[in-house]
N, C-alpha and C positions, 0 to 999 in steps of 0.2 A: 576561630568561627570551626564549625567539623564540617569534613568532606567525606563525611559515613554517605551512603545513597540511602534515600528517602523512598522507600516503596510503598509506603501508603497512598492514600490518596483523599487529600485532603477536601474538606464541605465546599469548595469552588468546585473540585473536580468534579464533586458526585452530582450538583447540582447542573453541571454542563450534562454530563451524563444523562441524567433526567430529562433534560429538554432535547438531546438530541433524540434520543430512545422515541420519546413522544411524536417527533418530528417524523421519523421515519417509519415510525408503526402507521404512522398516515400514510407514506408518501410510498413505500418498498415493501408492503404486502407480497408475502414468495408468490401468489400466482400471478402478482401483475410484473415482478421481476419475471420470472416465466416467459409469461407470453411476450417482455419487452425484448426477451433475448433471441426469440424466434423472428422478430421484426428488422425492417432496415437499420431501424432507428434501437439499439440498444441503449445508447444512454438514456439517463433519465435526467433532461435538463432543469425539469420543472422541480425536482427534488433539490438540485442543485442551486436552482436560482435561492429555493427555501434557505439551505444551508451557508450559503458565499456571502450572499445580500441583505435575506432577511435574519439572521441573527450573525450576517459578520463574520462568519468562521477562515473565510478568503484567506482573510487578513493576519490569520493569530501569530503567525510569524514573523510580520514585519511592524517595523516600531511607530507607533502612535504619531510620529511627526510626518509621515508618509500616507497615512492613512488607517494604519493598520491594527491591530488592538494591543503590539507590543508584550505579547502572552510568551511563553514558553513552550518547550517538547514536550512537558507535560500533559498542560493540555491539550495540544495534539496529539498526542497518546491515547487520551481520554477519546474524542473523537473519529480514531482511526479505530478503536476496540468496537465501538456498536457501528461506523459503518463496514467491520468485518462481521460482526452478528449479524446483519441483516445484508448481507453482503451486496450491498448499493450500488449499481452501475452509473455512479459520478467520479468525476475525473478529479477528487480531492487528491490523492496522492502525488499524482503529476504538476498538480498544477499550484496546490497550496501548501505543498513541501518540496518536490524536487525544484518544477523549475522555480520557485521560490526562495529558495536556497543558492540556487546557482545563482541569481539575480542579485540575491545577498553579497554575496563572493566578490561579485562584479562591481557592486554598489551601486546599480542603473536602477535611480531613482523612479525614473519616468514609468518605466514597466510596472516597479513593484505597486507602483499607485495604481496602475489600472487590474494588478492582479489582485492588490488586496479586496478594491470593488466589487468581485467576484464577477464582474462584468464582462473581464476580457480572461479567458480562459489560456494559461500556458502550458507546453511541452518541451522537455530537454529532450532533441532528437537523438537521444542513445539509448542502442537496445534493452528492451527490458530485462534483457539477463545478466546483462551487465554488473558484474563485484567494485565492490571502490574501491578504487589501484592497481584495478585491471585496466589496458588497454581498449579504445572503442575507435568504431570506423569514424573517419573526417570526410568531407567532402572540400574537392577542387576551390581554390579562391581565384580568380579570372577578373584583375581591375575591379572588384568591388562587387561581384558577379558568382555568385556559387553554382556549381556544376556539381551531378553525383548521385547517388543513390543512400538511402539508409531504409534496415527492414527489421522489422519488428519492436516498430514504436507506441506505446502506451496511448491509449488516448487521441492520438494524434487527428482522428477521425473531426471531433469537435473543435479543438485547439484555435483560438484566433492566430497567436504567434507561435512562433517555433523556434529552440533555441539551438541553433546548427552548431556544431562544432570545424572551421575549417583546419586546411592542411597547415596553415600559417601557425597555428596556436592559437588563433582569435574564435571567441567566442560568438554567432554573430545572430542579431533576432531578425524573424525572416514575418513575413503577411502569413499565414493558411492560404490566402487567396493567390498565391505567388509560387505554389509549389503543386504538386499533383498528388492526391492524398489516396494509396487505391488499401482497402481492408484484405488483410491477410485471415487464412483460415484460423481462428484460435481456441484451443480446449474451453477456456473461461472466458463465454459468453458476457459477462459482466463489467471486463475489463478488455474490450478488445485491440488487434491490432493490427498495425500499418506499415504498408512502404510511402515513405515519403520521397519523392521523386523531386531533385533539383537541376530544370535546366535555365541555368543563367536566371537562377531569382536574384534579386536585388536582397542586400543583408547591409546590419549597422553592425559594424563592431561595437558589443556592449563591454569586453574582457576578455582576460585570460582563459581559455578552456580548460585546461589542465586543472590549477586549482578549485575554479567551477565545478567544471563535471566528476573532480572526488569529493569538493563538500558535499552536494548534491546527492551522488548517489549512498555515502557513509549514513546521510541523515535518514536517503529511501527504507535502507536496509532497517537500522534501527526502527524506524516505526513502521517498516513492513511485521517485524517483531507485536504489535500491538494489534495489527491488522488480522494476524496467523492468531493469535489468544483469543480476538471476538470470533471468529471460525472455528476454532477447536470448544471455547465455552459453549457458543448454540449447541454446539453437536453434541456434547456430553447433556445440557440440561435436558435438550428434545428428546435424546433418549432413556436419559432417567424417566423424564414425566411421559412416555409411550409402553416403557416397561411396566409402570405403575400400574396401567391403564389396561392392558391389555394381559387375556387369560388364558391358559391353559391348562387343562386336567381340573377349572374350575378355582385358580389359584393363580395370581397375577406371574408373570413371568419373569419379572424382577425379583422374587423370593427367592428362586432358583441358585444357588450355592454360586454356579460356574459364572452366571452369567453377573453375583456379585461381585464376582474375583475380578473381571473382565472390568468392571465400573470403576472398582475401589484405585484398581491400577491407572485406567485410566485420569481420573481423578487426579492423584499425583502428580500425572505428567502433564495436565491443564494448571494448579496449583504452581509448581516447580516453572512451568511459561511464565504463569503472570510476572514472578516474580526477575526473571529475566528478563522481560519485555517491560517491566517497572527499571529498573537497571539500566535499559539502554536510554528509557525515554529521561533521563535524571542525568545520564553521563552525557547526553545531546545539550541538553539543557548548563549542565556546570563545566563542562566542558574537560574533568577529570576523568583521566581514565577511557575516554572514547570511543576509540579504537577499538581496545580489547573486549570493551562492555557491549560493543558493536558486533564483535565479531562470534563472542559467547553466544547472545541471544539469537543470532539467526544460525549460528552451528546448533539449538537446538529446537526452535522453533517449527520449521520443518518438517522435521519429521513427524512430531506431536499434531499439528494439526491434519497431516496428513491422514495418520492413526485416529485420532478420534473421528474426523469423517468416513473413515472407512468403520470404523465399530459404528456410527452412525444405521449407515448403508445397510452393515447385514444385520444389525439387532432390532431395527424396524420390518427385517423380512419380507414378506414380498411387498408391502407397499414400498418399501424404500428403494427398491427395485424402478419403481415404475417413474413416469416422465412428469406425471402431476403432482411426487410428493420435491418439497423444496432440497433434499438432501444432496443431491445431485449437483446441485447448483454449488454447495457449499463441497461436495467432495474435488470438485474440477478447478474454486478458487483455490482451496489447499495444495493443489496438486500442479496448480500454476506457481502459485506463490514460492513452493519448492523450489522453482530453476528462477525466482526474479531475483534480479539485484543481488546475484552468486550465490551456487547450490550450499548447502550444508558443508560438504565437501570443500570448497572451495574456504570457506570461512573458517575451517575445521586447519586447513594450510596456512591462511594468512596469521590466524592465531597464533602455528607453532612459531612462526618468524617474528610476532610479536612480541614472545614472551621467552624467545630465542632453546624455541625447544625443538631441536628441528630430529628428522626420523637418522637411525644411522646410516 
C-alpha cells in the first residue's frame, strides 16, 4: 500500500465543503460577525448548533460506536478551511478537535459521546499559545478538588466542560459552572480568550495529562494550518475580485503590473500553503511522519496567512482600513493564529530537532 500523501480532495470532501460553505453563508455574513464581535456574546451558537447538531460535524473524529461519524482529519480539515474562510465565531477547533483528541487519548467514552452529539462543548484548559511538546500550566490537586488559575483559554466562555491538567499528572473533567471564567482582552474577537479560576472545583480524572495534551495540541496545530489556508484564500480571492472592479485612470487597478506581481506572489504562497495544510491533514489521518509534517505546515502557514491578510487590507485602499469592511477580521484572526499552538519559529525549532538539523 502506498504511503505517499494524498493532497487532492475527494468528491465526498468537496461535497462536504459545499454544504459547510452554504451553511456559513447563511449564518456568518461579515456584517453579522463584526456586530457580534462588538457585543457581549461573540460566539454564534446558532451556527454552532447547525454545524454540530444539524450536520453532525462535532463528532467527525469520534468513532461511530460512540455516536460520532468515524471520519478522519482530512474531512475535519475541509471544515476548518471553510470556518477560516468565514472567520466563523464557533468553538469547532477547541471542542471538536482539541478537546475531542484529548479524550480520545484518554479513552473517555462518556464525554466523547456528549461532545460528538454537539450538545456539549468542551475546551482543553491549556493556553492557546502552547505548542505541541512544550510545557503547560497545571493546577493543584487536593483530595479531588482543583485549585489554581489558567489564562488564555480559548472559547472557555461557552464550554460546558473543561479538561484541566493537574499537578499530579492527571487530566480532570470539570463542569464549567464549577469554575469562574473571566474574559480577557484578545485581538481576535471571533475566538475570545478567558482566564479560568478554580477554587476547590470538583474534578473527575479522565486520564493522564501529558500524552493527552500532546496529542491534542499536535492535532490542533495541524488543523490550524487548514484554517489559516481558508483565511489566506479568502484574502486572495476577495482582493483579486476588488482589484478587477476598482478603477483608476479609467482602467481596472488590477491591470497595473506592480499589483499583478504582488498578487502572483501571493497566489504562489497560498498554493504552497494548501499543499502543506493538506499534507498535515493526511499525516494526522495516516500517522506517517505526523510530527514532521505538522511542524512543516505550521512553520509555513502563519507567515502566509498574515501576509495575505495584510495585502488584502492594503490593496483594498481606504475601504480596507474601515471597521465596516471585514478585512480587519481576517487580519486579526491571522495574527492571533500566528501564535496559536506555537509560533512559526517554535515549529521551525521543533522541526530541526525532529530531523536532527541543529544549529551550530
